[in-house]
GUZA-276529 format. One record per residue: residue number from 1; chain; x, z, y of N, C-alpha, C in turn. Coordinates in nm, 2 decimals, padded with zeros to 4 digits. Each point is the difference from the previous one (the first is absolute). Last residue first. Layout:
<recs>
<rec nr="NUM" kette="A" n_c1="X" n_c3="Z" n_c2="Y" ca_c1="X" ca_c3="Z" ca_c2="Y" c_c1="X" c_c3="Z" c_c2="Y"/>
...
</recs>
This chain:
<recs>
<rec nr="73" kette="A" n_c1="-00.88" n_c3="02.92" n_c2="00.75" ca_c1="-00.09" ca_c3="00.04" ca_c2="-00.02" c_c1="-00.12" c_c3="-00.11" c_c2="-00.05"/>
<rec nr="72" kette="A" n_c1="00.50" n_c3="00.31" n_c2="00.19" ca_c1="-00.07" ca_c3="-00.15" ca_c2="-00.08" c_c1="-00.13" c_c3="00.02" c_c2="-00.04"/>
<rec nr="71" kette="A" n_c1="00.27" n_c3="00.27" n_c2="00.30" ca_c1="-00.06" ca_c3="-00.08" ca_c2="00.03" c_c1="-00.06" c_c3="-00.04" c_c2="-00.08"/>
<rec nr="70" kette="A" n_c1="00.32" n_c3="00.21" n_c2="-00.11" ca_c1="00.00" ca_c3="00.05" ca_c2="-00.02" c_c1="-00.13" c_c3="-00.04" c_c2="00.04"/>
<rec nr="69" kette="A" n_c1="00.33" n_c3="-00.32" n_c2="-00.16" ca_c1="00.00" ca_c3="00.05" ca_c2="00.18" c_c1="-00.13" c_c3="00.07" c_c2="-00.09"/>
<rec nr="68" kette="A" n_c1="00.22" n_c3="-00.28" n_c2="-00.23" ca_c1="-00.01" ca_c3="00.11" ca_c2="-00.08" c_c1="00.02" c_c3="00.09" c_c2="00.12"/>
<rec nr="67" kette="A" n_c1="-00.01" n_c3="-00.53" n_c2="00.01" ca_c1="-00.09" ca_c3="00.04" ca_c2="-00.11" c_c1="-00.02" c_c3="00.18" c_c2="-00.01"/>
<rec nr="66" kette="A" n_c1="00.18" n_c3="-00.23" n_c2="00.43" ca_c1="-00.16" ca_c3="-00.05" ca_c2="-00.07" c_c1="-00.02" c_c3="00.07" c_c2="-00.13"/>
<rec nr="65" kette="A" n_c1="00.35" n_c3="00.09" n_c2="00.19" ca_c1="-00.13" ca_c3="00.07" ca_c2="00.09" c_c1="-00.06" c_c3="-00.03" c_c2="-00.02"/>
<rec nr="64" kette="A" n_c1="00.38" n_c3="-00.10" n_c2="-00.23" ca_c1="-00.05" ca_c3="00.15" ca_c2="-00.02" c_c1="-00.12" c_c3="-00.03" c_c2="00.05"/>
<rec nr="63" kette="A" n_c1="00.18" n_c3="-00.33" n_c2="00.07" ca_c1="00.00" ca_c3="-00.06" ca_c2="-00.13" c_c1="-00.09" c_c3="00.17" c_c2="-00.05"/>
<rec nr="62" kette="A" n_c1="00.26" n_c3="-00.10" n_c2="00.37" ca_c1="-00.10" ca_c3="-00.06" ca_c2="00.06" c_c1="-00.12" c_c3="00.09" c_c2="-00.15"/>
<rec nr="61" kette="A" n_c1="00.46" n_c3="00.08" n_c2="-00.04" ca_c1="-00.07" ca_c3="00.08" ca_c2="00.02" c_c1="-00.15" c_c3="-00.03" c_c2="00.12"/>
<rec nr="60" kette="A" n_c1="00.33" n_c3="-00.29" n_c2="-00.21" ca_c1="-00.10" ca_c3="00.10" ca_c2="-00.09" c_c1="-00.02" c_c3="00.12" c_c2="00.08"/>
<rec nr="59" kette="A" n_c1="-00.08" n_c3="-00.53" n_c2="00.18" ca_c1="00.15" ca_c3="00.10" ca_c2="-00.04" c_c1="00.04" c_c3="00.14" c_c2="-00.11"/>
<rec nr="58" kette="A" n_c1="-00.38" n_c3="-00.48" n_c2="00.00" ca_c1="00.03" ca_c3="00.10" ca_c2="00.01" c_c1="00.16" c_c3="00.11" c_c2="00.00"/>
<rec nr="57" kette="A" n_c1="-00.19" n_c3="-00.53" n_c2="00.04" ca_c1="00.07" ca_c3="00.08" ca_c2="-00.02" c_c1="00.01" c_c3="00.14" c_c2="00.05"/>
<rec nr="56" kette="A" n_c1="-00.35" n_c3="-00.28" n_c2="-00.17" ca_c1="-00.03" ca_c3="00.04" ca_c2="00.15" c_c1="00.16" c_c3="00.04" c_c2="00.04"/>
<rec nr="55" kette="A" n_c1="-00.10" n_c3="-00.19" n_c2="-00.47" ca_c1="-00.06" ca_c3="-00.02" ca_c2="00.12" c_c1="00.03" c_c3="-00.01" c_c2="00.13"/>
<rec nr="54" kette="A" n_c1="00.21" n_c3="00.27" n_c2="-00.31" ca_c1="00.05" ca_c3="-00.06" ca_c2="-00.03" c_c1="-00.11" c_c3="-00.10" c_c2="00.13"/>
<rec nr="53" kette="A" n_c1="-00.12" n_c3="00.37" n_c2="-00.11" ca_c1="00.10" ca_c3="00.03" ca_c2="00.07" c_c1="00.04" c_c3="-00.14" c_c2="00.03"/>
<rec nr="52" kette="A" n_c1="-00.34" n_c3="-00.02" n_c2="-00.26" ca_c1="-00.05" ca_c3="00.05" ca_c2="00.16" c_c1="00.15" c_c3="00.05" c_c2="00.07"/>
<rec nr="51" kette="A" n_c1="00.02" n_c3="-00.07" n_c2="-00.48" ca_c1="-00.05" ca_c3="-00.14" ca_c2="00.09" c_c1="00.03" c_c3="00.04" c_c2="00.17"/>
<rec nr="50" kette="A" n_c1="00.00" n_c3="00.35" n_c2="-00.30" ca_c1="00.14" ca_c3="-00.06" ca_c2="-00.01" c_c1="-00.05" c_c3="-00.15" c_c2="00.08"/>
<rec nr="49" kette="A" n_c1="-00.37" n_c3="00.23" n_c2="-00.06" ca_c1="00.07" ca_c3="00.07" ca_c2="00.05" c_c1="00.17" c_c3="-00.06" c_c2="00.04"/>
<rec nr="48" kette="A" n_c1="-00.30" n_c3="-00.14" n_c2="-00.34" ca_c1="-00.07" ca_c3="-00.04" ca_c2="00.16" c_c1="00.10" c_c3="00.09" c_c2="00.08"/>
<rec nr="47" kette="A" n_c1="00.15" n_c3="00.18" n_c2="-00.43" ca_c1="-00.01" ca_c3="-00.19" ca_c2="00.04" c_c1="-00.05" c_c3="-00.04" c_c2="00.11"/>
<rec nr="46" kette="A" n_c1="-00.16" n_c3="00.40" n_c2="-00.13" ca_c1="00.15" ca_c3="00.05" ca_c2="00.06" c_c1="00.06" c_c3="-00.19" c_c2="00.00"/>
<rec nr="45" kette="A" n_c1="-00.46" n_c3="00.10" n_c2="00.05" ca_c1="00.06" ca_c3="-00.02" ca_c2="-00.09" c_c1="00.14" c_c3="00.01" c_c2="00.05"/>
<rec nr="44" kette="A" n_c1="-00.41" n_c3="00.15" n_c2="00.27" ca_c1="00.06" ca_c3="-00.11" ca_c2="00.04" c_c1="00.13" c_c3="00.03" c_c2="-00.15"/>
<rec nr="43" kette="A" n_c1="-00.52" n_c3="00.14" n_c2="00.29" ca_c1="00.13" ca_c3="00.01" ca_c2="-00.08" c_c1="00.04" c_c3="-00.11" c_c2="-00.03"/>
<rec nr="42" kette="A" n_c1="-00.46" n_c3="00.15" n_c2="00.31" ca_c1="00.12" ca_c3="-00.05" ca_c2="-00.01" c_c1="00.15" c_c3="00.02" c_c2="-00.04"/>
<rec nr="41" kette="A" n_c1="-00.48" n_c3="00.20" n_c2="00.08" ca_c1="00.11" ca_c3="00.02" ca_c2="-00.10" c_c1="00.11" c_c3="-00.06" c_c2="00.02"/>
<rec nr="40" kette="A" n_c1="-00.42" n_c3="00.04" n_c2="00.27" ca_c1="00.11" ca_c3="00.07" ca_c2="00.00" c_c1="00.05" c_c3="00.10" c_c2="-00.09"/>
<rec nr="39" kette="A" n_c1="-00.37" n_c3="-00.40" n_c2="00.02" ca_c1="-00.02" ca_c3="00.14" ca_c2="-00.06" c_c1="00.10" c_c3="00.09" c_c2="00.02"/>
<rec nr="38" kette="A" n_c1="00.11" n_c3="-00.40" n_c2="00.21" ca_c1="-00.16" ca_c3="00.02" ca_c2="00.06" c_c1="-00.03" c_c3="00.15" c_c2="-00.03"/>
<rec nr="37" kette="A" n_c1="00.39" n_c3="-00.26" n_c2="-00.17" ca_c1="00.00" ca_c3="00.11" ca_c2="00.16" c_c1="-00.13" c_c3="00.05" c_c2="00.02"/>
<rec nr="36" kette="A" n_c1="00.00" n_c3="-00.25" n_c2="-00.40" ca_c1="00.10" ca_c3="00.13" ca_c2="00.02" c_c1="-00.04" c_c3="00.09" c_c2="00.09"/>
<rec nr="35" kette="A" n_c1="-00.20" n_c3="-00.44" n_c2="00.03" ca_c1="-00.04" ca_c3="00.05" ca_c2="-00.07" c_c1="00.08" c_c3="00.14" c_c2="-00.02"/>
<rec nr="34" kette="A" n_c1="00.24" n_c3="-00.35" n_c2="00.22" ca_c1="-00.13" ca_c3="00.09" ca_c2="00.09" c_c1="-00.08" c_c3="00.09" c_c2="-00.08"/>
<rec nr="33" kette="A" n_c1="00.37" n_c3="-00.16" n_c2="-00.30" ca_c1="00.06" ca_c3="-00.02" ca_c2="00.11" c_c1="-00.16" c_c3="00.12" c_c2="00.09"/>
<rec nr="32" kette="A" n_c1="-00.09" n_c3="-00.34" n_c2="-00.30" ca_c1="00.04" ca_c3="00.15" ca_c2="-00.09" c_c1="00.02" c_c3="00.08" c_c2="00.09"/>
<rec nr="31" kette="A" n_c1="-00.06" n_c3="-00.46" n_c2="00.17" ca_c1="-00.15" ca_c3="00.11" ca_c2="-00.03" c_c1="00.05" c_c3="00.14" c_c2="-00.04"/>
<rec nr="30" kette="A" n_c1="00.36" n_c3="-00.30" n_c2="00.01" ca_c1="00.00" ca_c3="00.08" ca_c2="00.16" c_c1="-00.17" c_c3="00.02" c_c2="-00.02"/>
<rec nr="29" kette="A" n_c1="00.35" n_c3="-00.01" n_c2="-00.41" ca_c1="-00.09" ca_c3="-00.09" ca_c2="00.02" c_c1="-00.09" c_c3="00.04" c_c2="00.19"/>
<rec nr="28" kette="A" n_c1="00.51" n_c3="00.08" n_c2="-00.19" ca_c1="-00.11" ca_c3="00.06" ca_c2="-00.08" c_c1="-00.10" c_c3="-00.09" c_c2="00.15"/>
<rec nr="27" kette="A" n_c1="00.45" n_c3="-00.05" n_c2="-00.06" ca_c1="-00.07" ca_c3="-00.06" ca_c2="-00.18" c_c1="-00.14" c_c3="00.14" c_c2="00.03"/>
<rec nr="26" kette="A" n_c1="00.37" n_c3="-00.08" n_c2="00.38" ca_c1="00.03" ca_c3="00.07" ca_c2="-00.10" c_c1="-00.07" c_c3="-00.01" c_c2="-00.15"/>
<rec nr="25" kette="A" n_c1="-00.05" n_c3="-00.26" n_c2="00.32" ca_c1="00.11" ca_c3="-00.03" ca_c2="00.00" c_c1="00.08" c_c3="00.14" c_c2="-00.07"/>
<rec nr="24" kette="A" n_c1="-00.50" n_c3="-00.10" n_c2="00.11" ca_c1="00.07" ca_c3="-00.05" ca_c2="-00.08" c_c1="00.14" c_c3="00.00" c_c2="-00.03"/>
<rec nr="23" kette="A" n_c1="-00.11" n_c3="00.28" n_c2="00.30" ca_c1="-00.11" ca_c3="00.04" ca_c2="-00.08" c_c1="00.03" c_c3="-00.10" c_c2="-00.14"/>
<rec nr="22" kette="A" n_c1="00.16" n_c3="-00.10" n_c2="00.48" ca_c1="00.05" ca_c3="00.16" ca_c2="-00.08" c_c1="-00.07" c_c3="00.01" c_c2="-00.14"/>
<rec nr="21" kette="A" n_c1="-00.21" n_c3="-00.30" n_c2="00.29" ca_c1="00.11" ca_c3="-00.08" ca_c2="-00.05" c_c1="00.10" c_c3="00.10" c_c2="-00.11"/>
<rec nr="20" kette="A" n_c1="-00.45" n_c3="00.12" n_c2="00.17" ca_c1="00.04" ca_c3="-00.10" ca_c2="-00.04" c_c1="00.12" c_c3="-00.04" c_c2="-00.09"/>
<rec nr="19" kette="A" n_c1="-00.03" n_c3="00.26" n_c2="00.40" ca_c1="-00.01" ca_c3="00.11" ca_c2="-00.17" c_c1="-00.01" c_c3="-00.13" c_c2="-00.10"/>
<rec nr="18" kette="A" n_c1="00.31" n_c3="-00.18" n_c2="00.40" ca_c1="-00.14" ca_c3="00.05" ca_c2="-00.04" c_c1="-00.05" c_c3="00.08" c_c2="-00.09"/>
<rec nr="17" kette="A" n_c1="00.48" n_c3="-00.04" n_c2="00.27" ca_c1="-00.12" ca_c3="-00.05" ca_c2="-00.11" c_c1="-00.12" c_c3="00.01" c_c2="00.01"/>
<rec nr="16" kette="A" n_c1="00.42" n_c3="00.08" n_c2="00.29" ca_c1="-00.06" ca_c3="-00.08" ca_c2="00.03" c_c1="-00.07" c_c3="-00.04" c_c2="-00.10"/>
<rec nr="15" kette="A" n_c1="00.26" n_c3="00.39" n_c2="00.01" ca_c1="00.03" ca_c3="-00.13" ca_c2="00.03" c_c1="-00.03" c_c3="-00.16" c_c2="-00.06"/>
<rec nr="14" kette="A" n_c1="-00.23" n_c3="00.41" n_c2="00.23" ca_c1="00.16" ca_c3="00.00" ca_c2="00.03" c_c1="00.09" c_c3="-00.10" c_c2="-00.06"/>
<rec nr="13" kette="A" n_c1="-00.45" n_c3="00.12" n_c2="-00.17" ca_c1="-00.01" ca_c3="-00.07" ca_c2="00.08" c_c1="00.14" c_c3="00.00" c_c2="00.07"/>
<rec nr="12" kette="A" n_c1="00.01" n_c3="00.22" n_c2="-00.35" ca_c1="-00.03" ca_c3="-00.10" ca_c2="-00.05" c_c1="00.00" c_c3="-00.04" c_c2="00.16"/>
<rec nr="11" kette="A" n_c1="00.02" n_c3="00.38" n_c2="00.02" ca_c1="00.13" ca_c3="-00.08" ca_c2="-00.05" c_c1="-00.03" c_c3="-00.14" c_c2="-00.01"/>
<rec nr="10" kette="A" n_c1="-00.33" n_c3="00.28" n_c2="00.10" ca_c1="00.06" ca_c3="-00.02" ca_c2="00.11" c_c1="00.14" c_c3="-00.04" c_c2="-00.02"/>
<rec nr="9" kette="A" n_c1="-00.30" n_c3="00.15" n_c2="-00.38" ca_c1="-00.04" ca_c3="-00.19" ca_c2="00.07" c_c1="00.08" c_c3="00.01" c_c2="00.14"/>
<rec nr="8" kette="A" n_c1="00.15" n_c3="00.38" n_c2="-00.27" ca_c1="00.02" ca_c3="-00.15" ca_c2="-00.08" c_c1="-00.08" c_c3="-00.08" c_c2="00.10"/>
<rec nr="7" kette="A" n_c1="-00.06" n_c3="00.41" n_c2="00.17" ca_c1="00.14" ca_c3="-00.02" ca_c2="00.00" c_c1="00.05" c_c3="-00.16" c_c2="-00.05"/>
<rec nr="6" kette="A" n_c1="-00.46" n_c3="00.20" n_c2="-00.07" ca_c1="00.06" ca_c3="-00.02" ca_c2="00.16" c_c1="00.12" c_c3="-00.06" c_c2="00.02"/>
<rec nr="5" kette="A" n_c1="-00.09" n_c3="00.14" n_c2="-00.41" ca_c1="-00.10" ca_c3="-00.13" ca_c2="00.03" c_c1="00.05" c_c3="00.00" c_c2="00.11"/>
<rec nr="4" kette="A" n_c1="00.25" n_c3="00.26" n_c2="-00.39" ca_c1="-00.03" ca_c3="00.02" ca_c2="00.16" c_c1="-00.02" c_c3="-00.13" c_c2="00.04"/>
<rec nr="3" kette="A" n_c1="-00.08" n_c3="00.12" n_c2="-00.47" ca_c1="00.07" ca_c3="00.00" ca_c2="00.13" c_c1="-00.07" c_c3="00.04" c_c2="00.07"/>
<rec nr="2" kette="A" n_c1="00.02" n_c3="00.10" n_c2="-00.55" ca_c1="-00.10" ca_c3="-00.03" ca_c2="00.09" c_c1="00.12" c_c3="-00.03" c_c2="00.15"/>
<rec nr="1" kette="A" n_c1="00.04" n_c3="-00.11" n_c2="-00.57" ca_c1="00.06" ca_c3="00.10" ca_c2="00.18" c_c1="-00.08" c_c3="-00.01" c_c2="00.08"/>
</recs>
């Protein structure tokens, strides 16, 4: 599923994490994260979405904003 990258990355920063730390925490190689982002196709599996919610301690509303927002691309 494609994510709202700007919102995701600002949330990662607010939690005091780097993209590298976040990527590893949810089981994505950081180089894969950056490659997919550059191509405009950063997508997460359902499992990775669940891990993101746990790692970033997202509320249901925050998760919806990151993963289901109409601005996602």
